[in-house]
C-alpha positions as CSV (number, residue, x, y, z in Angstrom):
1,M,-76.1,-62.3,-17.3
2,P,-78.0,-65.8,-14.9
3,E,-76.3,-66.4,-11.5
4,P,-74.8,-69.3,-11.9
5,P,-76.7,-72.3,-9.3
6,L,-75.1,-72.5,-5.4
7,L,-74.5,-76.1,-6.4
8,A,-73.8,-77.8,-9.8
9,V,-72.6,-81.6,-10.2
10,R,-71.8,-82.5,-13.9
11,E,-71.3,-85.4,-15.0
12,L,-70.4,-87.1,-11.7
13,D,-68.9,-90.4,-11.9
14,A,-68.0,-91.6,-7.8
15,G,-68.1,-95.1,-6.1
16,Y,-65.4,-97.2,-3.6
17,G,-62.9,-98.5,-5.1
18,D,-63.6,-100.9,-7.2
19,F,-67.4,-100.5,-7.3
20,Q,-69.3,-97.6,-9.1
21,A,-72.3,-96.0,-7.3
22,L,-72.6,-93.4,-9.7
23,F,-72.8,-92.7,-14.0
24,G,-72.7,-88.9,-14.8
25,V,-75.2,-87.5,-12.7
26,S,-76.0,-84.0,-12.8
27,I,-78.0,-81.5,-10.3
28,D,-78.9,-78.0,-9.7
29,V,-79.8,-76.4,-6.7
30,E,-80.0,-72.9,-6.7
31,R,-79.8,-70.2,-3.6
32,G,-82.8,-70.9,-0.9
33,E,-83.9,-73.4,-2.8
34,A,-85.2,-77.4,-1.4
35,V,-83.9,-79.9,-3.8
36,A,-85.3,-83.3,-3.1
37,V,-83.0,-86.5,-4.0
38,I,-85.5,-90.2,-3.6
39,G,-84.7,-93.5,-5.8
40,A,-84.7,-97.3,-4.0
41,N,-81.8,-98.4,-1.6
42,G,-78.9,-98.9,-3.3
43,A,-79.9,-96.2,-5.9
44,G,-76.5,-93.3,-5.2
45,K,-78.2,-91.3,-3.1
46,S,-75.9,-91.2,-0.2
47,T,-72.8,-91.9,-2.5
48,L,-73.8,-87.8,-4.3
49,L,-74.4,-86.8,-0.9
50,K,-70.7,-87.9,0.3
51,S,-69.1,-87.0,-2.5
52,I,-70.8,-83.5,-2.5
53,A,-69.4,-83.3,1.5
54,G,-65.7,-84.3,0.3
55,L,-66.7,-87.7,1.8
56,V,-66.2,-90.0,-1.2
57,R,-63.9,-88.9,-4.1
58,A,-65.0,-86.7,-7.1
59,R,-63.4,-85.1,-10.0
60,R,-62.4,-81.4,-9.5
61,D,-64.7,-80.0,-11.8
62,A,-67.4,-82.0,-11.2
63,I,-68.8,-80.4,-8.1
64,T,-69.0,-76.7,-8.4
65,F,-70.1,-74.3,-5.6
66,A,-70.7,-70.5,-5.2
67,G,-68.7,-70.5,-8.7
68,E,-65.7,-72.9,-7.4
69,A,-64.9,-75.9,-8.2
70,I,-64.5,-78.2,-5.3
71,G,-64.4,-81.6,-6.6
72,G,-62.6,-84.0,-4.3
73,K,-61.7,-81.7,-1.7
74,P,-61.6,-82.6,2.3
75,A,-63.8,-82.7,3.9
76,Y,-63.3,-80.5,6.5
77,D,-62.2,-78.0,3.1
78,V,-66.0,-78.6,2.1
79,A,-67.4,-77.5,5.6
80,A,-65.2,-74.5,5.6
81,R,-67.0,-73.2,2.6
82,G,-70.2,-73.3,3.4
83,I,-71.8,-76.6,3.1
84,A,-73.0,-79.1,6.1
85,L,-74.2,-82.7,6.1
86,V,-76.5,-84.1,7.8
87,P,-75.8,-87.8,7.9
88,E,-77.7,-91.5,8.1
89,G,-78.1,-92.3,11.1
90,R,-77.5,-89.3,12.6
91,A,-74.0,-89.5,14.0
92,L,-74.1,-87.9,17.2
93,F,-71.3,-88.4,20.0
94,A,-73.1,-90.1,22.3
95,S,-71.0,-89.5,25.7
96,L,-71.7,-86.1,25.2
97,T,-74.3,-83.9,25.9
98,V,-77.1,-82.3,23.5
99,E,-75.7,-78.7,24.0
100,E,-72.7,-79.9,23.5
101,N,-73.3,-81.8,20.2
102,L,-74.6,-78.6,19.4
103,R,-71.6,-76.5,20.1
104,I,-69.1,-79.0,17.7
105,G,-71.2,-78.3,15.1
106,G,-70.9,-74.0,15.6
107,Q,-66.9,-74.6,16.1
108,L,-66.2,-73.3,12.5
109,G,-67.0,-70.3,13.0
110,R,-68.9,-69.1,10.6
111,P,-71.0,-66.0,10.6
112,G,-75.1,-66.1,10.1
113,P,-78.3,-66.1,11.5
114,W,-78.0,-69.8,13.4
115,N,-76.6,-69.8,16.9
116,L,-77.5,-71.6,19.8
117,Q,-81.0,-69.4,20.6
118,Q,-81.8,-70.1,17.7
119,V,-81.4,-73.4,17.5
120,Y,-83.4,-74.3,20.4
121,E,-86.0,-72.0,19.1
122,L,-86.1,-74.2,15.9
123,F,-86.4,-77.5,18.5
124,P,-87.3,-76.4,21.8
125,V,-87.0,-80.0,23.1
126,L,-84.0,-79.7,22.4
127,R,-83.3,-76.3,25.5
128,E,-85.4,-78.9,27.5
129,R,-83.2,-81.7,27.1
130,R,-80.0,-79.4,26.6
131,N,-78.1,-81.2,29.2
132,L,-78.6,-84.7,28.6
133,P,-76.6,-86.8,26.9
134,S,-77.3,-87.7,23.5
135,A,-78.0,-91.2,23.5
136,A,-80.8,-90.5,26.0
137,L,-82.7,-88.9,22.9
138,S,-85.7,-90.3,21.3
139,G,-84.7,-91.5,17.6
140,G,-86.6,-87.7,16.3
141,Q,-85.0,-85.8,19.2
142,Q,-82.3,-87.3,17.9
143,Q,-82.8,-86.3,14.4
144,M,-83.2,-82.8,15.4
145,A,-80.1,-83.1,17.6
146,A,-77.7,-84.2,14.4
147,L,-80.0,-81.1,12.3
148,G,-79.3,-78.8,14.7
149,R,-75.2,-79.8,14.6
150,A,-75.9,-78.7,11.0
151,L,-77.2,-75.8,11.0
152,M,-74.5,-74.5,14.4
153,A,-72.4,-74.2,11.2
154,N,-74.0,-71.5,9.6
155,P,-73.8,-73.5,6.4
156,Q,-75.6,-72.0,2.3
157,L,-76.0,-75.5,1.7
158,L,-77.9,-77.9,3.9
159,L,-77.4,-82.2,2.6
160,C,-79.7,-84.3,5.1
161,D,-79.0,-87.9,4.3
162,E,-82.5,-89.9,4.6
163,I,-84.3,-87.7,7.1
164,S,-87.4,-90.0,7.8
165,L,-85.4,-93.3,8.5
166,G,-87.0,-95.7,11.1
167,L,-88.9,-92.6,13.1
168,A,-92.5,-92.8,13.1
169,P,-94.7,-90.9,10.2
170,I,-95.8,-87.8,13.3
171,V,-92.5,-87.2,14.1
172,V,-91.3,-87.3,11.0
173,R,-94.0,-84.4,9.9
174,E,-92.7,-82.6,12.7
175,I,-88.8,-82.5,11.6
176,Y,-90.1,-81.6,8.0
177,A,-92.5,-78.8,9.8
178,R,-89.1,-77.3,10.6
179,L,-87.8,-77.0,6.8
180,P,-89.1,-73.6,5.6
181,A,-87.7,-72.0,8.8
182,V,-84.1,-73.1,7.5
183,L,-84.9,-72.4,3.8
184,A,-86.2,-68.7,4.8
185,A,-83.0,-67.7,7.0
186,G,-81.4,-67.9,3.3
187,T,-80.1,-71.6,4.0
188,A,-80.5,-73.9,0.7
189,V,-81.3,-78.3,1.2
190,V,-80.7,-81.3,-0.4
191,I,-83.0,-83.8,0.5
192,V,-82.8,-87.4,0.2
193,E,-85.6,-89.8,0.8
194,Q,-87.6,-92.9,0.4
195,D,-90.6,-91.3,1.5
196,V,-91.7,-89.6,-1.7
197,V,-94.5,-87.9,-0.8
198,Q,-92.4,-86.2,1.3
199,A,-89.8,-85.6,-0.5
200,L,-92.7,-84.1,-3.0
201,T,-94.4,-82.0,-0.7
202,A,-90.9,-80.1,1.2
203,A,-89.1,-79.6,-2.3
204,A,-89.3,-77.5,-5.1
205,R,-87.6,-80.0,-7.8
206,V,-86.7,-83.2,-7.7
207,Y,-84.4,-85.6,-8.9
208,C,-85.2,-89.3,-9.2
209,L,-81.6,-91.1,-9.2
210,Q,-82.3,-95.4,-10.7
211,E,-79.0,-97.4,-10.7
212,G,-76.6,-94.8,-10.0
213,R,-78.1,-92.1,-13.3
214,V,-80.3,-89.5,-13.0
215,A,-83.9,-91.3,-14.0
216,L,-86.2,-88.7,-13.9
217,A,-85.9,-84.1,-12.8
218,G,-88.0,-81.6,-12.6
219,R,-90.3,-79.3,-10.6
220,A,-92.6,-81.4,-8.0
221,I,-95.6,-79.7,-9.3
222,D,-95.3,-81.0,-12.4
223,L,-94.2,-84.9,-12.2
224,T,-96.9,-87.7,-12.0
225,R,-97.1,-90.2,-9.9
226,E,-97.2,-92.6,-13.0
227,A,-93.9,-90.9,-14.3
228,I,-92.2,-90.3,-10.7
229,A,-93.0,-95.0,-10.3
230,A,-91.3,-95.5,-13.7
231,A,-88.1,-93.6,-12.8
232,Y,-88.0,-95.1,-9.2
233,F,-88.4,-99.0,-10.3
234,G,-86.8,-98.4,-13.5
235,V,-90.5,-99.5,-15.3
């Protein structure tokens, strides 16, 4: 009998108050796999990640992680089970140093490959600036710190919301160059991206959301530009 996916989202409806952002969304993420979720602004990408992370209410059986239904679980419970979110905008604690921000990520005490030493090896600039307040970092360095903080929780699944937002292309490439090391450590990754080219390069499989619904899904190498454009823009 085949092993179930690490993450299974099934017919997920989600939203905010009277506003529904997702309509029957289903995705799978296998262990150690990189999956990209693409789509235009307002497509529902961030809502999907927040639902998985426990920040937006979901039907209990709509989200299954490591064989257990976690829909509607509080965020702290979801994090303790091994899901970490790198939020859009990074959400670092500006008054704390880089190292203090990283240590906060490790407070759960989950066992695994990631610790301060490993994060500093992944992002050497963070070691150099570990005693500076996070607000003193450049945008790219802040994104590295946000990723490092999430990895300190030793997640089985890392959710990354708009890694490239507001960053220069050379910085984005530098950050994405670290992704293979994260995957090699056994962590599965879901990447929400508007940068379609970057998403297709980084991920094995891709889901495209359009107005809160899955408009296209498949292996990155199998999807044509024409199919992606049609799904992305709804034409």
